[in-house]
N, C-alpha and C positions, 0 to 999 in steps of 0.2 A: 514611558514621553518624559511623566508631568519629573522623572525623577536627573534625565537629562538634561532637560531645561533648569532646574533647580544647580547642576553640578557648573552648569556654564557660569563665564564672569565677561563681565563690561569688556573690554580690547581697548587697550587706553590709545590718546589719541596717535602715535608714531605707530603702533603697532595697525593699525590704519589706514596711516597716510603709507603704510611701506605693500601692505594689500592694495589697497588705490593703484600706487604705480605701479607694479605689478601685473596689474587684471588691464591699467592703460596702454601700458608697454606691448600685452600679446595681445591685445588690440588693436593698435598700430600694427604689430606685424606682421598680421594678421593681414590687413588693409594694403597693408602697403605689397605685400606679398600678392597682394589676386590684384594690382593697380600693375603690378612688371606682368603680371602673366598676361591680364586685359589687354595692356597697351603691346608689348609681345605680337600675339596674335592679330588686332587689327593691321602691324605694323608689316606682317609676313601672309598675310592673306586679304590684302587687297585686292579687288579685281582687278586683269588685265586688259589694257584702253585698247578696247579697237576700232580703229578709221580707218 
């Protein structure tokens, strides 16, 4: 474990921004997909009006 920590190097700013962009894109994609699924089911599963 100690050797692994010694071998790691601090990532530069460009690599950090690239990883951050990728993570944010993944979170946004999953959130958008969840919103679309929830919206679709809320539209198609409305209770029928009984008058």
